[in-house]
VEXBATI-92725 format. One record per residue: x, z, y of N, C-alpha, C, CB in turn; residue number from 1; residue in three letters. Coordinates in steps of 0.001 Angstrom, whole numbers. Last residue first. Glycine has a CB too. Example, Ala and Ser with C-alpha at 12.3 -4.5 7.8 and 13.67 -1.06 7.14 Angstrom:
BEGIN
<node n_px="12850" n_pz="7080" n_py="-2250" ca_px="13670" ca_pz="7140" ca_py="-1060" c_px="12900" c_pz="7870" c_py="30" cb_px="14084" cb_pz="5725" cb_py="-598" n="2" res="SER"/>
<node n_px="13190" n_pz="7800" n_py="-5690" ca_px="12300" ca_pz="7800" ca_py="-4500" c_px="13200" c_pz="7800" c_py="-3300" cb_px="11308" cb_pz="9046" cb_py="-4473" n="1" res="ALA"/>
END
This chain:
BEGIN
<node n_px="55079" n_pz="96990" n_py="49296" ca_px="54679" ca_pz="97578" ca_py="48615" c_px="54427" c_pz="97142" c_py="47612" cb_px="54072" cb_pz="98015" cb_py="48957" n="117" res="ALA"/>
<node n_px="56934" n_pz="95080" n_py="51558" ca_px="55550" ca_pz="95139" ca_py="51042" c_px="55958" c_pz="96132" c_py="49695" cb_px="54795" cb_pz="93426" cb_py="50662" n="116" res="ALA"/>
<node n_px="58703" n_pz="96503" n_py="54628" ca_px="58390" ca_pz="95639" ca_py="53182" c_px="57285" c_pz="96285" c_py="52671" cb_px="59613" cb_pz="95636" cb_py="51963" n="115" res="HIS"/>
<node n_px="58494" n_pz="95788" n_py="57978" ca_px="57981" ca_pz="96281" ca_py="56896" c_px="58114" c_pz="95531" c_py="55506" cb_px="56745" cb_pz="96466" cb_py="57218" n="114" res="LYS"/>
<node n_px="61516" n_pz="95586" n_py="59800" ca_px="60646" ca_pz="94891" ca_py="59379" c_px="59855" c_pz="96226" c_py="58383" cb_px="61310" cb_pz="93464" cb_py="58681" n="113" res="LYS"/>
<node n_px="61911" n_pz="97070" n_py="63317" ca_px="62558" ca_pz="97072" ca_py="61539" c_px="61453" c_pz="96422" c_py="60754" cb_px="62848" cb_pz="98866" cb_py="60710" n="112" res="ARG"/>
<node n_px="63092" n_pz="95731" n_py="65640" ca_px="61749" ca_pz="96743" ca_py="65129" c_px="61787" c_pz="95943" c_py="63780" cb_px="59932" cb_pz="96684" cb_py="66173" n="111" res="PRO"/>
<node n_px="65622" n_pz="96455" n_py="67319" ca_px="65146" ca_pz="95549" ca_py="66839" c_px="63947" c_pz="96378" c_py="66103" cb_px="66143" cb_pz="94718" cb_py="66101" n="110" res="ARG"/>
<node n_px="66420" n_pz="97659" n_py="70431" ca_px="66433" ca_pz="97439" ca_py="68978" c_px="65243" c_pz="96538" c_py="68118" cb_px="66431" cb_pz="98817" cb_py="68457" n="109" res="LYS"/>
<node n_px="69477" n_pz="95530" n_py="73108" ca_px="67701" ca_pz="96008" ca_py="72010" c_px="67696" c_pz="97103" c_py="70771" cb_px="67051" cb_pz="94410" cb_py="70926" n="108" res="ARG"/>
<node n_px="71861" n_pz="97437" n_py="74197" ca_px="71149" ca_pz="96413" ca_py="73258" c_px="69526" c_pz="97221" c_py="72480" cb_px="72528" cb_pz="95961" cb_py="71842" n="107" res="PRO"/>
<node n_px="71431" n_pz="98880" n_py="77515" ca_px="71530" ca_pz="99571" ca_py="75813" c_px="70979" c_pz="97899" c_py="75246" cb_px="69996" cb_pz="101448" cb_py="75277" n="106" res="ARG"/>
<node n_px="73991" n_pz="98368" n_py="80097" ca_px="72633" ca_pz="98356" ca_py="79819" c_px="72894" c_pz="98608" c_py="77698" cb_px="71777" cb_pz="96494" cb_py="80611" n="105" res="ARG"/>
<node n_px="75461" n_pz="100750" n_py="81948" ca_px="75714" ca_pz="99899" ca_py="81161" c_px="74120" c_pz="100359" c_py="80665" cb_px="77175" cb_pz="99971" cb_py="80261" n="104" res="ARG"/>
<node n_px="74540" n_pz="102325" n_py="85289" ca_px="75250" ca_pz="102413" ca_py="83805" c_px="74701" c_pz="101316" c_py="83161" cb_px="74968" cb_pz="103796" cb_py="82884" n="103" res="ALA"/>
<node n_px="76770" n_pz="102125" n_py="87832" ca_px="75966" ca_pz="101091" ca_py="87327" c_px="75656" c_pz="101634" c_py="85488" cb_px="76944" cb_pz="99441" cb_py="87594" n="102" res="GLY"/>
<node n_px="79678" n_pz="104064" n_py="88889" ca_px="78361" ca_pz="103736" ca_py="88680" c_px="77778" c_pz="102435" c_py="87683" cb_px="77961" cb_pz="103559" cb_py="89989" n="101" res="GLY"/>
<node n_px="82847" n_pz="101853" n_py="88639" ca_px="81525" ca_pz="103691" ca_py="89451" c_px="80078" c_pz="103214" c_py="89533" cb_px="81870" cb_pz="104373" cb_py="91784" n="100" res="ILE"/>
<node n_px="85575" n_pz="100933" n_py="87957" ca_px="84091" ca_pz="101073" ca_py="87811" c_px="83993" c_pz="102264" c_py="88425" cb_px="83452" cb_pz="101049" cb_py="86374" n="99" res="ARG"/>
<node n_px="89101" n_pz="100475" n_py="89241" ca_px="88090" ca_pz="100820" ca_py="88134" c_px="86514" c_pz="100748" c_py="88754" cb_px="88447" cb_pz="102437" cb_py="87530" n="98" res="GLU"/>
<node n_px="90793" n_pz="97696" n_py="88695" ca_px="90111" ca_pz="98101" ca_py="89276" c_px="89185" c_pz="98990" c_py="88626" cb_px="89769" cb_pz="97277" cb_py="89823" n="97" res="LEU"/>
<node n_px="91564" n_pz="95428" n_py="86659" ca_px="92695" ca_pz="96346" ca_py="87228" c_px="92067" c_pz="97548" c_py="88302" cb_px="93852" cb_pz="95303" cb_py="88098" n="96" res="GLU"/>
<node n_px="90056" n_pz="92874" n_py="86884" ca_px="89893" ca_pz="94127" ca_py="86103" c_px="90647" c_pz="94949" c_py="86095" cb_px="89760" cb_pz="94052" cb_py="85035" n="95" res="GLU"/>
<node n_px="90989" n_pz="91631" n_py="89785" ca_px="89650" ca_pz="93047" ca_py="89685" c_px="89233" c_pz="92946" c_py="88523" cb_px="88149" cb_pz="93023" cb_py="90678" n="94" res="VAL"/>
<node n_px="94248" n_pz="91773" n_py="89904" ca_px="93271" ca_pz="91221" ca_py="89336" c_px="92156" c_pz="92356" c_py="89585" cb_px="93614" cb_pz="90805" cb_py="87873" n="93" res="PRO"/>
<node n_px="95511" n_pz="93357" n_py="93322" ca_px="95738" ca_pz="92935" ca_py="91894" c_px="94244" c_pz="92237" c_py="91646" cb_px="96155" cb_pz="94350" cb_py="90756" n="92" res="CYS"/>
<node n_px="95275" n_pz="93872" n_py="95851" ca_px="96540" ca_pz="92971" ca_py="95410" c_px="96579" c_pz="92568" c_py="94579" cb_px="97571" cb_pz="93281" cb_py="95333" n="91" res="THR"/>
<node n_px="92635" n_pz="92612" n_py="97457" ca_px="92540" ca_pz="92980" ca_py="96915" c_px="94365" c_pz="92277" c_py="96347" cb_px="91155" cb_pz="92960" cb_py="96562" n="90" res="LEU"/>
<node n_px="92079" n_pz="92124" n_py="101376" ca_px="91579" ca_pz="91211" ca_py="100182" c_px="92957" c_pz="92178" c_py="98916" cb_px="91896" cb_pz="88842" cb_py="100639" n="89" res="ARG"/>
<node n_px="90235" n_pz="92178" n_py="104332" ca_px="90946" ca_pz="92772" ca_py="103622" c_px="90630" c_pz="92176" c_py="102130" cb_px="90756" cb_pz="94180" cb_py="103888" n="88" res="PRO"/>
<node n_px="90109" n_pz="90765" n_py="106905" ca_px="89857" ca_pz="90394" ca_py="106193" c_px="90825" c_pz="90624" c_py="104736" cb_px="89599" cb_pz="89443" cb_py="106751" n="87" res="HIS"/>
<node n_px="90461" n_pz="92369" n_py="109089" ca_px="89189" ca_pz="91827" ca_py="109257" c_px="88758" c_pz="91101" c_py="107919" cb_px="89192" cb_pz="90878" cb_py="110478" n="86" res="GLU"/>
<node n_px="93008" n_pz="93181" n_py="109009" ca_px="92070" ca_pz="94048" ca_py="108717" c_px="90662" c_pz="93673" c_py="109012" cb_px="92384" cb_pz="95145" cb_py="109308" n="85" res="GLN"/>
<node n_px="95379" n_pz="92124" n_py="107270" ca_px="94837" ca_pz="91165" ca_py="107992" c_px="93469" c_pz="91996" c_py="107736" cb_px="95063" cb_pz="89515" cb_py="107513" n="84" res="ASP"/>
<node n_px="96704" n_pz="93857" n_py="105578" ca_px="97825" ca_pz="93281" ca_py="106707" c_px="96481" c_pz="92298" c_py="108044" cb_px="99386" cb_pz="91728" cb_py="105532" n="83" res="SER"/>
<node n_px="95621" n_pz="95215" n_py="103770" ca_px="94473" ca_pz="95455" ca_py="104666" c_px="96001" c_pz="94805" c_py="105507" cb_px="93451" cb_pz="97303" cb_py="104941" n="82" res="LEU"/>
<node n_px="95360" n_pz="94956" n_py="100288" ca_px="96741" ca_pz="94221" ca_py="101313" c_px="95321" c_pz="94732" c_py="102994" cb_px="97268" cb_pz="91327" cb_py="100788" n="81" res="ASP"/>
<node n_px="95447" n_pz="97373" n_py="97750" ca_px="94317" ca_pz="96643" ca_py="98616" c_px="95253" c_pz="96238" c_py="99620" cb_px="92947" cb_pz="97581" cb_py="99229" n="80" res="LEU"/>
<node n_px="96402" n_pz="98576" n_py="96217" ca_px="95663" ca_pz="97609" ca_py="95164" c_px="94921" c_pz="97071" c_py="96843" cb_px="94368" cb_pz="98528" cb_py="93471" n="79" res="GLN"/>
<node n_px="97021" n_pz="101405" n_py="97573" ca_px="98059" ca_pz="100448" ca_py="97053" c_px="97615" c_pz="98888" c_py="96625" cb_px="98654" cb_pz="101142" cb_py="95797" n="78" res="ASP"/>
<node n_px="95199" n_pz="102965" n_py="97305" ca_px="95176" ca_pz="101903" ca_py="98783" c_px="96272" c_pz="101260" c_py="98451" cb_px="95330" cb_pz="102587" cb_py="100488" n="77" res="TRP"/>
<node n_px="92251" n_pz="102218" n_py="94729" ca_px="93583" ca_pz="102859" ca_py="94855" c_px="93967" c_pz="101851" c_py="96503" cb_px="94821" cb_pz="102517" cb_py="93110" n="76" res="ARG"/>
<node n_px="89226" n_pz="101202" n_py="94391" ca_px="90292" ca_pz="100750" ca_py="94921" c_px="91512" c_pz="101327" c_py="95150" cb_px="89999" cb_pz="100415" cb_py="95777" n="75" res="VAL"/>
<node n_px="86319" n_pz="101488" n_py="92393" ca_px="87151" ca_pz="102103" ca_py="92713" c_px="88734" c_pz="101670" c_py="93186" cb_px="87018" cb_pz="102752" cb_py="91861" n="74" res="ARG"/>
<node n_px="83750" n_pz="99599" n_py="92733" ca_px="85019" ca_pz="99844" ca_py="92134" c_px="85721" c_pz="100816" c_py="93129" cb_px="85841" cb_pz="98478" cb_py="91873" n="73" res="TYR"/>
<node n_px="80424" n_pz="99613" n_py="91246" ca_px="81611" ca_pz="99118" ca_py="92535" c_px="82440" c_pz="99641" c_py="91956" cb_px="81611" cb_pz="99577" cb_py="94181" n="72" res="GLY"/>
<node n_px="76889" n_pz="98157" n_py="90622" ca_px="77801" ca_pz="98576" ca_py="90029" c_px="79097" c_pz="99000" c_py="91469" cb_px="78117" cb_pz="97371" cb_py="88823" n="71" res="HIS"/>
<node n_px="73662" n_pz="97663" n_py="88784" ca_px="74642" ca_pz="97821" ca_py="90188" c_px="75844" c_pz="98596" c_py="89700" cb_px="73871" cb_pz="98753" cb_py="91581" n="70" res="VAL"/>
<node n_px="72205" n_pz="95819" n_py="87212" ca_px="73349" ca_pz="96373" ca_py="86861" c_px="74405" c_pz="96851" c_py="87866" cb_px="73849" cb_pz="95543" cb_py="86095" n="69" res="ARG"/>
<node n_px="68833" n_pz="96837" n_py="87708" ca_px="70089" ca_pz="96225" ca_py="87523" c_px="70898" c_pz="96916" c_py="87695" cb_px="70378" cb_pz="95289" cb_py="88119" n="68" res="GLY"/>
<node n_px="67372" n_pz="99059" n_py="90215" ca_px="67706" ca_pz="98338" ca_py="89335" c_px="68773" c_pz="97071" c_py="89211" cb_px="66722" cb_pz="98090" cb_py="89102" n="67" res="PRO"/>
<node n_px="69166" n_pz="102138" n_py="92048" ca_px="68514" ca_pz="100644" ca_py="91812" c_px="68469" c_pz="99897" c_py="90849" cb_px="68904" cb_pz="99839" cb_py="92444" n="66" res="VAL"/>
<node n_px="67907" n_pz="104954" n_py="92539" ca_px="68305" ca_pz="104109" ca_py="91336" c_px="68193" c_pz="103009" c_py="91958" cb_px="67514" cb_pz="104159" cb_py="90007" n="65" res="THR"/>
<node n_px="67779" n_pz="108651" n_py="93173" ca_px="67227" ca_pz="107567" ca_py="94032" c_px="68304" c_pz="106138" c_py="92935" cb_px="67739" cb_pz="107909" cb_py="96252" n="64" res="PHE"/>
<node n_px="68132" n_pz="111206" n_py="92861" ca_px="67116" ca_pz="110497" ca_py="91127" c_px="67633" c_pz="109218" c_py="92485" cb_px="64404" cb_pz="111068" cb_py="90378" n="63" res="GLY"/>
<node n_px="69570" n_pz="112336" n_py="94124" ca_px="68084" ca_pz="113111" ca_py="94603" c_px="67365" c_pz="111798" c_py="93582" cb_px="67534" cb_pz="113177" cb_py="96888" n="62" res="PHE"/>
<node n_px="71905" n_pz="112136" n_py="93922" ca_px="71755" ca_pz="113387" ca_py="93138" c_px="70235" c_pz="113633" c_py="93908" cb_px="73167" cb_pz="114727" cb_py="93363" n="61" res="HIS"/>
<node n_px="72099" n_pz="109110" n_py="94757" ca_px="71741" ca_pz="110072" ca_py="93468" c_px="71123" c_pz="110874" c_py="93230" cb_px="72340" cb_pz="110599" cb_py="93043" n="60" res="ARG"/>
<node n_px="72850" n_pz="110104" n_py="97828" ca_px="71203" ca_pz="109785" ca_py="97476" c_px="70972" c_pz="109918" c_py="95871" cb_px="70719" cb_pz="108039" cb_py="97972" n="59" res="VAL"/>
<node n_px="74503" n_pz="110139" n_py="99432" ca_px="75037" ca_pz="111191" ca_py="98148" c_px="73101" c_pz="111443" c_py="97539" cb_px="76201" cb_pz="113290" cb_py="99013" n="58" res="ALA"/>
<node n_px="75443" n_pz="107688" n_py="100271" ca_px="75145" ca_pz="108437" ca_py="100791" c_px="74911" c_pz="109881" c_py="99949" cb_px="74297" cb_pz="107865" cb_py="101394" n="57" res="LEU"/>
<node n_px="78087" n_pz="107275" n_py="98427" ca_px="78554" ca_pz="107985" ca_py="99973" c_px="77026" c_pz="108428" c_py="100645" cb_px="79525" cb_pz="106590" cb_py="101240" n="56" res="ALA"/>
<node n_px="76673" n_pz="106493" n_py="96342" ca_px="77283" ca_pz="107783" ca_py="96330" c_px="77642" c_pz="107946" c_py="97830" cb_px="78565" cb_pz="107891" cb_py="95301" n="55" res="GLU"/>
<node n_px="75623" n_pz="104292" n_py="97435" ca_px="74685" ca_pz="104998" ca_py="96993" c_px="75311" c_pz="106198" c_py="96953" cb_px="74105" cb_pz="104567" cb_py="95850" n="54" res="ILE"/>
<node n_px="77936" n_pz="102964" n_py="98287" ca_px="77198" ca_pz="102968" ca_py="98940" c_px="76043" c_pz="104071" c_py="98845" cb_px="76984" cb_pz="101893" cb_py="98892" n="53" res="LEU"/>
<node n_px="79432" n_pz="102136" n_py="95053" ca_px="80147" ca_pz="103556" ca_py="96594" c_px="79042" c_pz="103916" c_py="97877" cb_px="81888" cb_pz="102642" cb_py="97840" n="52" res="ALA"/>
<node n_px="77028" n_pz="100754" n_py="94287" ca_px="76893" ca_pz="101884" ca_py="94109" c_px="77606" c_pz="103292" c_py="94821" cb_px="77044" cb_pz="101747" cb_py="93042" n="51" res="SER"/>
<node n_px="77498" n_pz="98501" n_py="95943" ca_px="76182" ca_pz="99038" ca_py="95998" c_px="76522" c_pz="100679" c_py="95667" cb_px="75094" cb_pz="98212" cb_py="94844" n="50" res="PRO"/>
<node n_px="81501" n_pz="98694" n_py="96893" ca_px="80060" ca_pz="97758" ca_py="96174" c_px="78686" c_pz="98803" c_py="96479" cb_px="80256" cb_pz="97492" cb_py="93975" n="49" res="GLY"/>
<node n_px="84134" n_pz="100720" n_py="96714" ca_px="83303" ca_pz="98658" ca_py="96704" c_px="81870" c_pz="99282" c_py="96307" cb_px="84086" cb_pz="96967" cb_py="94888" n="48" res="LEU"/>
<node n_px="85929" n_pz="102786" n_py="98456" ca_px="85119" ca_pz="102794" ca_py="96857" c_px="84481" c_pz="102010" c_py="97821" cb_px="84278" cb_pz="104271" cb_py="95802" n="47" res="HIS"/>
<node n_px="89339" n_pz="102998" n_py="98493" ca_px="88027" ca_pz="102829" ca_py="98882" c_px="87560" c_pz="102620" c_py="97789" cb_px="87688" cb_pz="101903" cb_py="99808" n="46" res="PHE"/>
<node n_px="92358" n_pz="105847" n_py="98676" ca_px="91163" ca_pz="104989" ca_py="97477" c_px="90300" c_pz="104672" c_py="98838" cb_px="90049" cb_pz="106222" cb_py="95849" n="45" res="GLU"/>
<node n_px="93833" n_pz="107538" n_py="100167" ca_px="94118" ca_pz="107172" ca_py="98993" c_px="93378" c_pz="106379" c_py="98254" cb_px="94295" cb_pz="108022" cb_py="98437" n="44" res="THR"/>
<node n_px="94918" n_pz="107469" n_py="103435" ca_px="93653" ca_pz="107177" ca_py="102975" c_px="93926" c_pz="106857" c_py="101464" cb_px="92958" cb_pz="105998" cb_py="103814" n="43" res="VAL"/>
<node n_px="95973" n_pz="110920" n_py="105245" ca_px="96129" ca_pz="109419" ca_py="104446" c_px="95501" c_pz="108941" c_py="103826" cb_px="96876" cb_pz="109172" cb_py="103735" n="42" res="VAL"/>
<node n_px="95829" n_pz="111776" n_py="108289" ca_px="95482" ca_pz="112176" ca_py="106768" c_px="96058" c_pz="110528" c_py="106291" cb_px="93402" cb_pz="112688" cb_py="106362" n="41" res="TYR"/>
<node n_px="98504" n_pz="114495" n_py="109957" ca_px="97954" ca_pz="113158" ca_py="109459" c_px="96785" c_pz="113039" c_py="108328" cb_px="99121" cb_pz="112441" cb_py="108915" n="40" res="TYR"/>
<node n_px="100328" n_pz="116743" n_py="109868" ca_px="99479" ca_pz="116382" ca_py="110749" c_px="98388" c_pz="114828" c_py="111002" cb_px="100331" cb_pz="116582" cb_py="111652" n="39" res="ASP"/>
<node n_px="100520" n_pz="116795" n_py="106357" ca_px="100996" ca_pz="116939" ca_py="107593" c_px="100453" c_pz="117299" c_py="108644" cb_px="101388" cb_pz="116144" cb_py="107873" n="38" res="HIS"/>
<node n_px="98098" n_pz="114908" n_py="104554" ca_px="99560" ca_pz="114772" ca_py="104719" c_px="100128" c_pz="115699" c_py="106277" cb_px="99871" cb_pz="112921" cb_py="104805" n="37" res="GLU"/>
<node n_px="94712" n_pz="115223" n_py="103247" ca_px="95806" ca_pz="115287" ca_py="104638" c_px="96975" c_pz="115259" c_py="103915" cb_px="95791" cb_pz="116747" cb_py="105758" n="36" res="ARG"/>
<node n_px="93322" n_pz="112336" n_py="102257" ca_px="94318" ca_pz="113403" ca_py="102117" c_px="94836" c_pz="114111" c_py="103161" cb_px="95310" cb_pz="112979" cb_py="101561" n="35" res="GLU"/>
<node n_px="90586" n_pz="109772" n_py="101295" ca_px="91805" ca_pz="110500" ca_py="102706" c_px="92615" c_pz="112057" c_py="102088" cb_px="90517" cb_pz="111175" cb_py="104604" n="34" res="ALA"/>
<node n_px="88852" n_pz="107647" n_py="100882" ca_px="88861" ca_pz="108661" ca_py="100230" c_px="90481" c_pz="109263" c_py="101392" cb_px="88907" cb_pz="108290" cb_py="98276" n="33" res="ARG"/>
<node n_px="86209" n_pz="105671" n_py="102390" ca_px="87375" ca_pz="105721" ca_py="102244" c_px="87247" c_pz="107119" c_py="101491" cb_px="88205" cb_pz="105515" cb_py="103522" n="32" res="LEU"/>
<node n_px="83320" n_pz="103437" n_py="102054" ca_px="83619" ca_pz="104989" ca_py="101329" c_px="85461" c_pz="104928" c_py="101706" cb_px="83109" cb_pz="105059" cb_py="99037" n="31" res="GLU"/>
<node n_px="82323" n_pz="100967" n_py="101276" ca_px="81813" ca_pz="101634" ca_py="101743" c_px="82233" c_pz="103098" c_py="101641" cb_px="80859" cb_pz="101305" cb_py="101465" n="30" res="GLN"/>
<node n_px="83296" n_pz="97611" n_py="101962" ca_px="83660" ca_pz="98931" ca_py="101625" c_px="82873" c_pz="99899" c_py="102225" cb_px="84943" cb_pz="99184" cb_py="101919" n="29" res="ILE"/>
<node n_px="82150" n_pz="95114" n_py="99784" ca_px="82020" ca_pz="95681" ca_py="101075" c_px="82818" c_pz="97251" c_py="100790" cb_px="80240" cb_pz="95732" cb_py="101579" n="28" res="ARG"/>
<node n_px="82921" n_pz="92947" n_py="96973" ca_px="82013" ca_pz="94176" ca_py="97115" c_px="83218" c_pz="94329" c_py="98978" cb_px="82167" cb_pz="95877" cb_py="95244" n="27" res="GLY"/>
<node n_px="84731" n_pz="90747" n_py="96658" ca_px="84296" ca_pz="91833" ca_py="95388" c_px="82905" c_pz="92834" c_py="95831" cb_px="85823" cb_pz="93050" cb_py="95052" n="26" res="VAL"/>
<node n_px="84183" n_pz="87443" n_py="96506" ca_px="83657" ca_pz="88152" ca_py="96628" c_px="83332" c_pz="89506" c_py="96606" cb_px="83428" cb_pz="87793" cb_py="96430" n="25" res="ILE"/>
<node n_px="86663" n_pz="85431" n_py="95740" ca_px="85343" ca_pz="85864" ca_py="95229" c_px="85797" c_pz="86955" c_py="95992" cb_px="84866" cb_pz="85972" cb_py="93572" n="24" res="ARG"/>
<node n_px="89642" n_pz="84475" n_py="95980" ca_px="88698" ca_pz="84359" ca_py="97216" c_px="87015" c_pz="84559" c_py="96926" cb_px="88946" cb_pz="82814" cb_py="97851" n="23" res="GLY"/>
<node n_px="91596" n_pz="85191" n_py="93921" ca_px="90771" ca_pz="83304" ca_py="94190" c_px="89642" c_pz="83299" c_py="94933" cb_px="90098" cb_pz="82415" cb_py="92702" n="22" res="ASP"/>
<node n_px="91622" n_pz="88121" n_py="94693" ca_px="93048" ca_pz="86516" ca_py="94327" c_px="92081" c_pz="84949" c_py="94770" cb_px="93632" cb_pz="86289" cb_py="91673" n="21" res="ASP"/>
<node n_px="89069" n_pz="88957" n_py="96166" ca_px="90120" ca_pz="88847" ca_py="94950" c_px="90652" c_pz="87716" c_py="95143" cb_px="89616" cb_pz="88902" cb_py="93497" n="20" res="ALA"/>
<node n_px="87543" n_pz="90500" n_py="99487" ca_px="88195" ca_pz="89331" ca_py="98193" c_px="89114" c_pz="89741" c_py="97507" cb_px="88844" cb_pz="88011" cb_py="98610" n="19" res="ARG"/>
<node n_px="85909" n_pz="92658" n_py="100768" ca_px="86807" ca_pz="92290" ca_py="100230" c_px="87208" c_pz="91681" c_py="99215" cb_px="87128" cb_pz="92816" cb_py="100241" n="18" res="VAL"/>
<node n_px="84023" n_pz="93567" n_py="104185" ca_px="83927" ca_pz="92344" ca_py="102788" c_px="85368" c_pz="92190" c_py="102193" cb_px="83393" cb_pz="90528" cb_py="103352" n="17" res="GLN"/>
<node n_px="83319" n_pz="96060" n_py="105321" ca_px="84565" ca_pz="94913" ca_py="105312" c_px="83985" c_pz="94225" c_py="104384" cb_px="86203" cb_pz="95311" cb_py="104920" n="16" res="ARG"/>
<node n_px="82182" n_pz="98683" n_py="105687" ca_px="81605" ca_pz="97504" ca_py="105389" c_px="82132" c_pz="96176" c_py="105225" cb_px="80874" cb_pz="97404" cb_py="106117" n="15" res="GLY"/>
<node n_px="85174" n_pz="100431" n_py="107629" ca_px="83925" ca_pz="100036" ca_py="106686" c_px="82791" c_pz="99160" c_py="107233" cb_px="83221" cb_pz="101307" cb_py="106232" n="14" res="LEU"/>
<node n_px="86756" n_pz="99084" n_py="108902" ca_px="86674" ca_pz="98180" ca_py="107721" c_px="85761" c_pz="98744" c_py="107177" cb_px="87796" cb_pz="97964" cb_py="106837" n="13" res="LEU"/>
<node n_px="86553" n_pz="100670" n_py="111223" ca_px="86507" ca_pz="98879" ca_py="111728" c_px="86413" c_pz="99191" c_py="109773" cb_px="88482" cb_pz="97612" cb_py="112966" n="12" res="ARG"/>
<node n_px="86578" n_pz="103096" n_py="111011" ca_px="85289" ca_pz="103138" ca_py="111512" c_px="85438" c_pz="101049" c_py="111337" cb_px="85081" cb_pz="104204" cb_py="113455" n="11" res="GLU"/>
<node n_px="88958" n_pz="103794" n_py="111155" ca_px="88809" ca_pz="103106" ca_py="109497" c_px="87497" c_pz="103281" c_py="109532" cb_px="89589" cb_pz="103893" cb_py="107994" n="10" res="VAL"/>
<node n_px="92183" n_pz="101956" n_py="112707" ca_px="90733" ca_pz="101834" ca_py="113229" c_px="89715" c_pz="102399" c_py="111870" cb_px="90384" cb_pz="100001" cb_py="113712" n="9" res="ARG"/>
<node n_px="95091" n_pz="102189" n_py="110983" ca_px="94037" ca_pz="101497" ca_py="111367" c_px="92950" c_pz="102370" c_py="112267" cb_px="93468" cb_pz="100941" cb_py="110123" n="8" res="CYS"/>
<node n_px="98574" n_pz="101434" n_py="110464" ca_px="97570" ca_pz="102812" ca_py="110959" c_px="97003" c_pz="101503" c_py="111266" cb_px="97931" cb_pz="104317" cb_py="112295" n="7" res="GLU"/>
<node n_px="99965" n_pz="101409" n_py="107264" ca_px="100056" ca_pz="101204" ca_py="107855" c_px="98374" c_pz="102057" c_py="108754" cb_px="100615" cb_pz="99999" cb_py="107549" n="6" res="THR"/>
<node n_px="103537" n_pz="101466" n_py="105671" ca_px="103152" ca_pz="101782" ca_py="106457" c_px="101242" c_pz="101337" c_py="107558" cb_px="104372" cb_pz="101573" cb_py="106760" n="5" res="LYS"/>
<node n_px="104368" n_pz="100794" n_py="102087" ca_px="103582" ca_pz="100491" ca_py="103859" c_px="102959" c_pz="101453" c_py="104177" cb_px="102424" cb_pz="99302" cb_py="104143" n="4" res="ARG"/>
<node n_px="107839" n_pz="101758" n_py="100894" ca_px="106485" ca_pz="102362" ca_py="101460" c_px="106003" c_pz="101861" c_py="102582" cb_px="106537" cb_pz="103701" cb_py="101739" n="3" res="GLU"/>
<node n_px="108716" n_pz="101347" n_py="98243" ca_px="108938" ca_pz="100276" ca_py="99511" c_px="107535" c_pz="101294" c_py="99797" cb_px="108893" cb_pz="98045" cb_py="99333" n="2" res="VAL"/>
<node n_px="111042" n_pz="102356" n_py="95888" ca_px="109816" ca_pz="102437" ca_py="96195" c_px="109669" c_pz="102050" c_py="97551" cb_px="109333" cb_pz="103635" cb_py="95919" n="1" res="MET"/>
END
């Protein structure tokens, strides 16, 4: 396995738009998760999108919700290409990302038909 070693200032990544291979915007980097490894920290995952922002601000605990189908993505460190830190890109299809947040819409219940007695 080849290790990628990239050092960067995380504050420069926050808020950056992440694009898929087809150029479409997947979301903005809202949060990073890191683990201590010896004398430094290693980013293990990035959180993208509106749900990630709500999670980062910890307002979900206060009952704050956003109407509609808001969601975000959890992106492992190896699923994000940071060779151009101004323009981060996914290294995998969007379908491989783990979704976070966003309540699924429930199908509407149809009213029962009344039968004549």
